[in-house]
Steps between C-alpha positions, in 0.01 A plus 500: 500500500834676492739299278833482687842330461761376747837678469802416709687823439796596279649150504178344363566374148138588421493876488244770570490553123397134448224548761361795307515306174304218666221753571550528875421831669604419855827369637531263791835543657700557818845622613656172417844664525429570872401154623753507781277572788531876490189718512423665168536878512255728319783614272577144390134427432454823302811430285363159404156652428658763280667232297171325442319824413775607256410194295135619481374248760348517847635319811169331583606245769798451722590125497637453755640639822682197637368375837804368685511182716521714812141598444375155412681356806418799722839476660725751675546700175129527435451856607784641302400296192136614519609865538712472190220347308267778608754760392514346154126487479476868596751590226295304243181684613666840495615435147148427391522123434150376576546127572764288673505122436688295760514136626551318822657177380774362741855428372415433135285731283332368184647165418539287186694183431521535122554825309499371139227228502416407132142560396323336201527838310878502524495774763668459835306538825561525876402194695480385863550126512418353843711186453804712407440722802462210738823352354682818575351556850541143621803361314710805403441755765424230754297731716446368844158342519435532130385145460208569738362762262423269218318173423724194464394447139612857417837443664545174308424681170751777605777239557434346157498850344827606660672183402440592139653849529853597425708717732448790269124446499497483878701821524258669256201383717665646804566830327142524385361441849724699726723733307233765430249573224416855379355721779620274781660678793753228576733249337617201704780250511417149623644564843343841505147370434542236761577773757206713380257207526630409846422851620130417452516180712197481721312785324140390432265630241310670780828674608570610144148628460531702819825647378332610183219664686751680726665629189173613345404693812822695467505571129135549395468835693814621311349388171176695586699812598681506172225389266641156413304174455676188625459187292636180656612239243408140559749214574642362181445210502211529750613226735783423743849471365789359711247440785457881543163659576340690213198706597389677182371210301126456539167675524515461878841656514369799301202542748746498792729760336223738396314465827810561716518859386169573342588794281488554119877563502559141616440309184607232254704421199275246329763279329301256289801267445594477870153453647404291198771238583278370779195295380283640784544863391230627255638813346186659357317432831793648699503806274134561559518434873792730576448748212501811705851428642673394176758767426721321243465191280741251350340322211663165440381147444613157609442131422492302823606135561350279769813492710523879542720567203401768250612645172457866396276473195400749238297783657168375353577128514503365853293408801408861588191626317658826382191632325288456819776660708518800270121537511511505877768766507329718244178489699699630800656777290158617378378501862792713606456732209130548591605569865748765379803316627835626366633141482226377261762372249673203669859452384588159364798348332543186280677295764789304348499367143644217303846530360428533125670539164840672518456582864604140552859599395513814715588565862177588664347489856308167535134567437567851393599476134351754262323295239315266731366788710413701189296198378332465834413869528354492148283199585382661824424820318278304266318338786434833672369647170274203439365506857422871468328457163290211646405707803403796278283283282325346800438848643356625166271196474 
């Protein structure tokens, strides 16, 4: 497995040098300085790639080319938006970047309610708290029809929770949910997000799924032409937010996506933490079932609550069986190597990490501090080594 590291460009407080010191070989990045809807030129991509390579690293995955709302809504701007996306994809392929991770989440990307949730160790974690989210959606944002989205008991709990929050705490909750976390394509104001949500009125999950399939039929041939593997990232969290349809959350969703354009280039980002936030998703089983189409992996763990809340736990201490997941991925890598596939080493990155030690006093991107990810990568490296040793011993026996 190719050890990789997310880097947000020159403004990232965690540098390429830090990534090398952590032991990573690959860099997962994008043209974050050109997230304004423009197509990425080959020259822009090559300049970014040269910066990565100058640090002695390899640009292993592009995460992400933003998919604008025009594509998700399939509105009048759809054709122009798709063509720009295809142009960016072509530039990535011509520059020799082998994998593109992207997502199809409407309005809000990955979402958390708390960015400094205290853990027993003293570290600080990311958390999605369902009661907090309902309090924001129903009582602060006051989305039309929001109360119909939740059970009465959950709304009662949200009212009680909100009553105990100060104005500053409510403002912080709103910022966490709508102002944009690292890698998001948009940041919203309260009125702005109301307008964005309203644009999806009447759009069903079936409509959204159809729009994704239309998009795939356009972009997969471009990926094939330029030697790129597409790896769709799951919804995070993998259920509806703000009443909006989310269609990359379950095993059935994956089957629909892969079957719509049945080509090796149309594949998955297996994000353990995102898929693992649903109790009906079995990550090792999913890895085994869809192994041939997994082009990128996020290794992260979660502890789930009964109401849909979850906390990002230590990488080896959560509800995802990380050892079994790594075993399934390593079996697929060995199969690819035996078949002579060039992509036998699947890139992965330690997805997120706790805020630890003196990183707690620094300005860092939430989830992307240095020490927490370094710890996670070291732990995962140990799991991979142990899995390989065990497999070698079993083969020798």
